[in-house]
C-alpha positions in Angstrom: -11.2 12.6 -152.8 -8.5 14.9 -151.7 -6.9 14.7 -148.3 -6.5 17.6 -146.1 -3.7 17.8 -143.5 -3.8 20.0 -140.6 -0.5 21.4 -139.7 0.0 23.0 -136.3 1.6 26.3 -136.5 3.8 27.1 -133.6 3.3 30.7 -132.5 6.0 32.5 -130.7 4.7 33.9 -127.4 4.4 37.7 -127.4 5.7 40.0 -124.8 2.3 40.5 -123.1 1.6 36.7 -122.6 5.1 36.3 -121.1 4.4 39.1 -118.6 1.1 37.7 -117.6 2.6 34.3 -117.1 5.3 35.7 -114.9 2.8 37.7 -112.9 0.7 34.6 -112.2 3.8 32.6 -111.3 5.0 35.3 -108.9 1.5 35.6 -107.4 1.3 31.8 -106.8 4.7 31.9 -105.2 3.8 34.8 -103.0 0.5 33.3 -101.7 2.2 29.9 -101.2 4.8 31.6 -99.1 2.1 33.7 -97.2 0.0 30.6 -96.4 3.0 28.6 -95.2 4.2 31.5 -93.1 0.7 32.1 -91.5 0.3 28.4 -90.9 3.7 28.1 -89.3 3.1 31.1 -87.0 -0.4 29.8 -86.1 1.1 26.4 -85.1 3.9 28.1 -83.1 1.4 30.4 -81.4 -0.9 27.5 -80.5 2.1 25.5 -79.2 3.3 28.4 -77.1 -0.2 28.9 -75.6 -0.4 25.2 -74.7 3.1 25.2 -73.3 2.4 28.3 -71.2 -0.8 26.8 -69.8 0.8 23.4 -69.0 3.9 25.1 -67.4 1.7 27.3 -65.3 -0.5 24.3 -64.4 2.3 22.2 -63.0 4.1 25.0 -61.2 2.1 24.8 -57.9 2.9 21.1 -57.6 6.7 21.6 -58.0 7.7 24.8 -56.3 6.7 26.8 -53.2 5.0 30.2 -53.6 8.1 32.1 -52.6 11.8 31.6 -52.0 12.0 33.5 -48.7 10.1 34.3 -45.5 8.5 37.7 -45.5 7.9 40.1 -42.5 5.8 43.2 -42.8 6.0 45.7 -39.8 3.1 48.1 -39.4 3.4 51.3 -37.3 6.9 50.3 -36.2 9.6 52.8 -37.1 12.6 50.9 -35.8 13.1 47.2 -35.2 15.8 44.5 -35.3 15.3 41.0 -36.8 17.8 38.4 -35.7 20.2 41.1 -34.8 19.8 43.2 -38.0 18.3 46.7 -37.5 15.8 48.2 -39.8 14.7 51.9 -39.5 11.7 53.4 -41.2 11.4 50.3 -43.3 8.6 50.1 -45.8 7.7 46.9 -47.6 8.9 43.4 -47.0 11.7 42.2 -44.8 13.1 39.0 -46.4 14.6 36.1 -44.5 16.0 32.9 -45.9 13.4 30.1 -46.4 15.4 27.7 -44.2 15.3 30.0 -41.2 14.0 28.0 -38.2 14.0 30.7 -35.4 13.3 34.4 -35.6 13.8 37.0 -32.8 12.3 40.5 -33.3 12.8 43.5 -31.0 11.4 46.9 -31.2 10.6 49.9 -29.0 6.9 50.5 -28.1 6.3 54.0 -27.0 3.7 56.8 -27.4 4.1 60.5 -26.8 1.5 63.3 -26.5 1.5 66.9 -25.5 -0.2 68.5 -22.5 -0.4 72.3 -22.2 -0.8 74.3 -18.9 -4.6 74.1 -19.0 -4.5 70.3 -18.8 -2.9 70.5 -15.4 -5.2 73.1 -13.7 -7.0 70.4 -11.8 -3.9 68.9 -10.4 -2.6 70.0 -6.9 0.4 72.3 -7.2 1.9 70.6 -4.1 2.6 67.5 -6.3 5.4 69.3 -8.1 8.5 69.8 -5.9 11.1 70.5 -8.6 11.1 71.9 -12.1 12.0 68.5 -13.5 11.0 65.2 -12.0 10.8 61.6 -12.9 8.7 58.7 -11.6 9.5 55.1 -12.4 6.9 52.4 -12.2 6.4 48.8 -13.2 3.3 47.4 -14.8 2.2 43.8 -15.6 4.1 43.7 -18.9 7.5 44.3 -17.3 9.6 47.3 -16.5 8.4 50.5 -18.0 9.8 54.0 -17.6 7.3 56.8 -17.1 8.9 60.2 -17.4 7.2 63.6 -17.1 9.2 66.8 -17.7 7.9 70.3 -16.8 8.8 73.0 -19.3 7.7 76.6 -19.7 5.1 76.0 -22.4 4.0 72.4 -22.4 4.3 69.0 -20.8 5.7 66.0 -22.7 4.6 62.5 -21.6 6.5 59.5 -23.0 5.9 55.9 -22.2 8.7 53.7 -23.5 9.1 49.9 -23.5 10.9 47.2 -25.5 8.8 44.4 -27.0 10.3 41.0 -27.8 8.8 38.6 -30.3 10.4 35.1 -30.6 9.1 32.2 -32.6 10.3 29.0 -34.2 9.3 27.4 -37.6 8.9 23.7 -38.1 9.5 22.9 -41.8 8.1 19.4 -41.4 4.7 20.4 -40.0 1.8 20.2 -42.5 -0.8 22.1 -40.4 -0.4 25.8 -41.0 -1.7 26.7 -37.5 1.0 24.6 -35.9 3.8 25.5 -38.3 4.9 28.4 -36.1 5.4 28.1 -32.3 5.5 31.5 -30.6 7.5 32.0 -27.4 5.8 32.3 -24.0 7.1 35.9 -23.6 5.1 37.2 -26.6 3.1 40.1 -25.3 1.1 40.7 -28.4 -2.2 39.2 -29.6 -1.7 36.4 -32.2 -4.2 36.0 -35.1 -4.4 34.0 -38.3 -5.9 36.0 -41.2 -5.3 33.1 -43.6 -3.2 30.0 -43.9 0.6 30.6 -43.8 -0.1 34.2 -42.7 0.3 35.2 -39.0 -0.3 38.6 -37.4 1.0 39.7 -34.0 -0.5 43.0 -32.8 0.1 45.3 -29.8 -2.6 47.8 -28.8 -1.8 51.5 -29.2 -3.2 54.7 -27.8 -5.7 54.6 -30.7 -6.8 51.9 -33.0 -4.9 53.4 -36.0 -1.7 53.4 -34.0 -1.9 49.6 -33.3 1.5 48.0 -33.9 1.5 44.9 -36.0 4.0 42.4 -37.4 2.7 40.2 -40.3 4.6 37.0 -40.9 4.1 35.4 -44.3 5.5 31.9 -44.8 5.9 30.4 -48.3 3.3 27.8 -49.2 4.9 24.4 -49.9 4.2 22.6 -53.2 0.6 21.4 -53.3 -0.1 17.7 -53.3 -1.5 16.7 -56.7 -3.5 13.9 -55.1 -5.2 16.3 -52.7 -5.8 18.6 -55.7 -7.6 16.0 -57.8 -9.3 14.0 -55.0 -9.9 16.7 -52.4 -13.4 17.6 -51.5 -12.9 21.1 -50.1 -12.4 24.3 -52.1 -11.5 27.1 -49.8 -8.7 29.0 -51.7 -8.6 32.2 -49.7 -8.7 31.5 -46.0 -7.5 27.9 -45.7 -5.6 27.4 -49.0 -7.5 24.2 -49.8 -7.8 23.5 -53.5 -9.7 20.2 -53.8 -11.4 20.1 -57.3 -13.1 16.7 -57.2 -16.6 18.2 -56.6 -16.0 20.4 -59.7 -14.8 17.5 -61.8 -17.9 15.5 -60.8 -20.2 18.5 -61.5 -18.6 18.9 -65.0 -19.0 15.2 -65.8 -22.5 14.9 -64.5 -23.7 18.0 -66.3 -22.0 17.0 -69.6 -23.1 13.4 -69.4 -26.7 14.4 -68.7 -26.7 16.8 -71.6 -25.3 14.1 -73.9 -27.9 11.5 -72.8 -30.7 14.0 -73.2 -29.6 15.9 -76.3 -27.9 13.4 -78.6 -31.0 11.1 -79.0 -33.2 14.1 -79.8 -30.5 15.4 -82.2 -30.2 12.1 -84.1 -34.0 11.8 -84.4 -34.2 15.3 -85.8 -31.3 14.6 -88.2 -32.8 11.4 -89.5 -36.2 13.0 -89.9 -34.8 16.0 -91.9 -32.6 13.9 -94.1 -34.9 10.9 -94.9 -38.5 11.8 -94.3 -38.9 15.6 -94.7 -39.2 17.2 -98.1 -36.5 19.5 -99.6 -38.2 22.8 -99.0 -39.5 22.1 -95.4 -36.0 20.6 -94.6 -34.3 23.7 -95.9 -36.6 25.9 -93.7 -35.9 23.8 -90.6 -32.2 23.7 -91.4 -32.1 27.5 -91.5 -33.7 27.7 -88.1 -31.3 25.2 -86.6 -28.3 27.0 -88.0 -29.7 30.2 -86.5 -29.8 28.5 -83.1 -26.1 27.5 -83.5 -25.1 31.2 -83.8 -26.8 32.4 -80.6 -24.3 33.3 -77.9 -24.1 31.1 -74.9 -25.0 33.9 -72.5 -28.4 34.2 -74.3 -29.0 30.5 -73.6 -28.0 31.1 -70.0 -30.3 34.1 -69.6 -33.1 32.0 -71.1 -32.4 29.3 -68.6 -32.3 31.7 -65.7 -35.6 33.3 -66.6 -37.5 30.3 -67.8 -36.0 26.9 -66.8 -34.8 27.8 -63.3 -38.3 29.1 -62.2 -39.9 26.1 -63.8 -37.6 23.6 -62.0 -38.2 25.4 -58.7 -42.0 25.3 -59.0 -42.2 21.8 -60.6 -40.0 20.0 -58.0 -40.8 22.3 -55.0 -37.2 23.1 -54.2 -35.8 26.2 -52.5 -33.9 27.3 -55.6 -34.1 26.3 -59.2 -30.4 26.8 -59.8 -29.6 23.1 -59.9 -27.7 20.4 -61.8 -30.9 19.5 -63.6 -31.3 23.1 -64.9 -27.7 23.0 -66.2 -28.4 19.7 -68.0 -31.4 21.1 -69.8 -29.6 24.2 -70.9 -26.5 22.3 -72.1 -28.8 19.8 -74.0 -30.4 22.8 -75.8 -27.0 24.2 -76.7 -25.5 21.1 -78.2 -28.6 20.3 -80.4 -27.8 22.6 -83.3 -24.2 21.3 -83.6 -25.1 17.6 -83.5 -28.2 18.0 -85.8 -26.3 20.0 -88.5 -23.3 17.7 -88.8 -25.3 14.5 -88.5 -27.9 15.6 -91.1 -25.1 16.6 -93.5 -23.4 13.2 -93.1 -26.7 11.3 -93.6 -27.4 13.2 -96.9 -23.9 12.3 -98.1 -24.7 8.5 -98.1 -25.0 7.3 -101.7 -28.5 6.9 -103.0 -27.7 3.4 -104.4 -27.5 2.1 -100.8 -31.0 3.3 -100.1 -32.4 1.9 -103.4 -30.7 -1.5 -102.7 -32.2 -1.7 -99.3 -35.7 -0.8 -100.5 -35.5 -3.3 -103.4 -34.8 -6.0 -100.9 -38.1 -5.3 -99.2 -36.9 -3.1 -96.3 -39.2 -0.2 -95.2 -38.2 3.4 -95.2 -37.7 3.3 -91.4 -35.5 0.2 -91.6 -33.4 1.6 -94.4 -32.9 4.9 -92.4 -31.8 3.2 -89.2 -30.0 0.1 -90.4 -28.4 1.2 -93.7 -28.1 5.0 -93.9 -27.2 5.8 -90.3 -24.5 3.1 -89.9 -22.8 4.3 -93.1 -22.9 7.9 -91.9 -21.6 7.1 -88.4 -18.2 8.8 -89.0 -19.9 12.2 -89.4 -22.5 11.5 -86.7 -19.7 10.7 -84.2 -17.8 13.8 -85.2 -20.9 15.8 -84.4 -21.3 14.1 -81.0 -17.6 14.9 -80.3 -18.2 18.6 -81.0 -21.3 18.5 -78.8 -19.4 16.9 -75.9 -16.6 19.4 -76.2 -19.1 22.3 -76.1 -21.0 20.8 -73.1 -17.7 20.3 -71.2 -16.3 23.7 -72.0 -19.4 25.8 -71.6 -19.0 28.6 -69.1 -21.5 31.5 -69.0 -24.7 29.5 -69.4 -23.7 27.1 -66.6 -22.7 30.0 -64.3 -26.2 31.5 -64.6 -28.2 28.3 -64.0 -26.1 25.8 -62.0 -25.9 27.6 -58.6 -22.1 27.4 -58.4 -21.8 25.6 -55.1 -18.6 23.5 -54.9 -20.2 20.5 -53.3 -20.1 16.8 -54.2 -23.6 15.5 -55.0 -25.4 13.3 -57.5 -28.7 14.8 -56.7 -29.9 16.6 -59.8 -31.9 19.1 -57.7 -28.8 20.3 -55.9 -26.5 23.1 -56.8 -23.1 22.2 -58.5 -20.1 24.0 -59.9 -18.2 23.1 -63.0 -14.5 23.5 -63.8 -15.0 26.2 -66.3 -17.3 28.2 -64.0 -14.6 28.1 -61.3 -12.0 29.5 -63.7 -14.3 32.3 -65.0 -15.6 33.3 -61.5 -12.3 33.4 -59.7 -9.6 34.4 -62.2 -10.4 38.1 -61.8 -9.3 38.3 -58.2 -7.0 35.3 -57.8 -3.3 35.8 -57.1 -0.3 33.7 -56.1 -1.0 30.0 -55.6 -4.7 30.5 -56.2 -4.0 31.9 -59.7 -1.7 29.0 -60.5 -4.3 26.4 -59.4 -6.8 27.9 -61.8 -4.3 27.2 -64.7 -4.0 23.7 -63.3 -7.8 23.4 -63.6 -7.5 24.4 -67.2 -5.0 21.6 -67.8 -7.4 19.1 -66.1 -10.2 20.3 -68.3 -8.1 19.9 -71.4 -7.2 16.3 -70.4 -10.8 15.5 -69.7 -11.9 16.6 -73.2 -9.0 14.8 -74.8 -9.8 11.6 -72.9 -13.5 11.7 -73.9 -12.8 12.4 -77.5 -10.3 9.5 -77.6 -12.8 7.1 -76.1 -15.4 8.1 -78.7 -12.8 7.6 -81.5 -11.9 4.2 -80.2 -15.6 3.3 -80.1 -16.1 4.5 -83.7 -13.1 2.4 -84.9 -14.6 -0.7 -83.3 -18.0 0.0 -84.9 -16.3 0.3 -88.3 -14.5 -3.0 -87.8 -17.8 -4.6 -86.9 -19.4 -3.3 -90.1 -16.5 -4.8 -92.2 
C-alpha cells in the first residue's frame, strides 16, 4: 500500500488580505483608545461631581456666609457711616466683618409745594413780611420749620438729622441679641429674619419711608446642631436641624424593606422553582414592565388610591402619612428585587437540586435550604439595589408622605425625607440655605454607603458560615 504525504504549501499573502488585516488592526486600536478615553473622562466627571458636592456640603460648617457686614439704605439719598459719606448710593455698603460699633447719620426731610389757592383760608394778618421763618421743637429733638413766600408758590421744608448707633457682639449666639442699638435711635426696629435687622423712620407717605437694612454674616453652622437638631426653619430663623428628615428617611426605607423584600423573595422563589417556563416568562415580562414605570406614576397612584384608603381605613384627618410612603416604596422596590433574585436562583446548578432531591428532601426544602443559600450573592445584590431606590426616592414620597419636618414614629403621621427636602427647596434656596441642601445630599450619600456596607458585611459572614 502506498503512502501519501500531505505537504503544507505556504501561500504568500496577497495585497488585499494585508490591507484587510491592517484595517482590522487599526480599527481595534481606535476603539480601544476610544473606550479608554471615554472611561477616563467618565471617571473624572464622576469624581468632579462628587468632589463638588462634598466641598459644597462642608462649606457651611467652615466659613461664614460673607466676609463683611452689609448695609442697605432705602429712600436715603445722603448718609455717613462711621464718618464716611455716601451720596445717592445704590446697592450694598460694605464694612469689615470685625467692626464692633457703627454710627450712621443722615438728613431726614420732606418738601412739598403749596400754591396760592392753598392759602386762601389763612388769615392775611398772619404774614407780616415777604419772607419769614418760624422755629419750633418737637418731641424728637430740634427741628427747623421754614416757610418762604414767593410770587408763585410756597415751599415747605422740614429738616432734621437722624442718628443711628449700634454695637455688635461677635461672641453672642442669639441673633436677636447680637446687635445692641443705642438709646437715641428714633426709628422702629424690626427683625425680618435672623441676622437681618431693619430700622425704619416714617415718611409723609408709606412709599417714602426711610429704612436702613443691616445684614450680618451668618457664622459657620454647628454640625452637631445640623445632624441632631429637631427644628427646620431655614428662612426666618436660620435653623437647619435635619434629624427629623433622617428619621423619616430611615423609617420609610426600613418599612419598605420589611414589607417588600419578603414578598419579593417569595415571588422570586415561586417563579424560579415552582412555576412553569411559559407562565414564568409571562409573569417576568409583567414585572419588568413595572420596573420601567416612572416614580411619579407610582406617586400619583399612591396619591389617588393609597392615600384615600389609609384615610378612610384608619379614620385620620389626612392619608398623607408615613404608612402611605412605606406602601408606595414597597411597591416600587418589588420589580428590582424580584428580577435580580429570580435570575440568581435560576443560575444555581441543576446538580445541586438533584442531589438534594435524591437525599429525600422535598421541593420546598430544596428551594429554601439549598437553592436560596447558594444564590444569596445575587439576592443580596437585589436587596441592596432595592434599599438604594427606597432611600433615594423623591417624587413618589413627596406626593404621599405629607412632607412635615416633624420627628415621629407614628406611621399615621406626616413625615419628610431628605430627598424630598432637597427637591422641594432647591428651587428657591440661596446662600446658607442652598449650601445646607448640598450638605443633606452628602448625608444621604453616607447613609446609602453605610447601609450597603452593612449588607455586604452580613453577606460575607453568611458565606463564611456556609463554608
